[in-house]
N, C-alpha and C positions, 0 to 999 in steps of 0.2 A: 601198470599200465596204460600211459593215454593213447585214443586213437582221435585222431583229426582226420577230417575231409579234405578231399583236393582242395578243395576252394579256398579253406585255410590253410594251408601250409601253400598255394598259391602268391596267395596274398604276402604272406608272411616272409616268402623271397622273392617278392617285387613282381613277381608275372603278373601280367593281365589275367584275368578270368576266362576259365576251357568254353567256348561256347558251341552246341553242336549245332548245325545248319540243315535242314533240309527245305526244298520245294513241293508242294503238291500244289499238281494242274485240275482240272477237271475237264473235262470235251465229249458232247455227248453224253451225258450223266454217268462216264468213266473218268475216279478217279485213281490218277497215277501218283503214287510217292517218289521222291528222287532224292539219294542224303547228297548232301553238299560239301565239300572238303578244300579247305583253305591253301592254296599254295605258299610257299617258300616266300612267295613276293607279294603275299596276305591279299591273292583273287579267290572267289571261291566259286570252284567249278563242280558243274555234277557228279558223281559217285555211282558206286554201285553199291549192293543192288538196286532197280527202280524197278517196282512191283505198284501191279494192278490192287487198287485199295477195294477190298469186304466192304459189301454194304449195310451189314449192320458195326453199329455206333463201337460196341465192347472190340473189335474184332478189326474195326478202322484204328483205334487209339493206341491197339497192342501193334500195327503197322507200322505207325506214324513213331514208338518209339524205336522199333528195331530200324529204321531209318534213321531217326536220330542219331541211333547209338552208333552206327557204320559211318558218319560223320568223321572226317578226320583233319588234323592241321600236319603242317609241311609236310605233303604231298609234294613231287615235283612239279616246277609250273610247267605246263604245254608248249613243245617247242614249233606242234600244230594243233590247230583249235578246230580243223573241220572234221565230224564225227562227237564231237564230245557229248552231242543231246540228243543223239543217235537214238541211244535207247529209251529215252522218254517219248520220241517221235512210232516208235515201233509197240512202247508197250500201248500208246492212245491211240495205236494202226492208224496212221495216215503216212500218205509218202512223203511229205514234206513239211518242213518249216511254217511254209506259207500256209500252206492246208491247215497245219494246227494253230496259227495264231487268227485265223476265220474266226472262230467261236471257244479258244480255251481263256478259262480262269486260273490265278495262279493267287496263292496263300502262303507269304513266306513264312518260314517255323524257326523259331531262335528255342534252346534250351540250355539257361544255366544255372546257375546256384539261386538265382529268384526265383526259377520258375518257366515254363514254355507259355509265349508269345508268337500269338497268331497274327499277322499282320495281310489281310488282303490287299489285293496287286490291282489295277488298272491296267486292263492291255491298251497300247500304245499302237500297235500295228507290229505288224514285220520288221519294219528300221528300226522300230524306240524298243521295241519289248515290251517289262514290263515298268511299273510305276506303284511304289509303295504307298499304301493310305495312309500313314503314320496314326490319322485321328480314329481310325478304324479299328487301331492293333486292339486286341486282348490278350491279357496275362494270367494266368493259371497257372497261380503258387504251389497250390495241391492241388489233384485229380484225381479219378481214380479213370481206366481205360475208356470205361461208356464217355465218360462225360468230356472225356479230351474228344475223342471221335464225334459227339454230336459238338461240340466247340468247334470244333475244325470244317464240318455240314457246315456250321452257323456264318465259319468266314468265307468259305466258298459261294454259300449264300450270296453274303455281303460284298462280294469281289464282281459276283453278276452284275448285282441291281446297281453297282458304280462300272458297268463294264462302258469300256471307250471304243475305239474305231476300228474295232476288231481287223 
């Protein structure tokens, strides 16, 4: 009996590769991990559970994998957008998006058949949000939990170094 991975089966069927995504934020030394799910309209939105990250790289790497595993595709497209980001604000301990954006940094994380990619983002402020810095992206084809957590912390530092007008 042959066993084929999901990526192989999707390729044979002509389907796009399954991507899992998460957003990781740091504000005032608090790391917040948020899975992202793709709606039926192809828009990525915050999902649950949103968690505050552990201080140790190995534990943080494990938490990131759990966040990525919580990422879904084909979820219903929201008709109401207010409140979608509230779990992130609560985990960050801030009352509003404006307060959050004053000093937050973000790393976009995607996981597919090639590995986990960590992309630092520039904070462009409340109106424009975050902009990925593709030239700073880091791909980890293989990793341990500790290596993943350490790479995430490094990517957050890179995002901080490229901070825009929060």
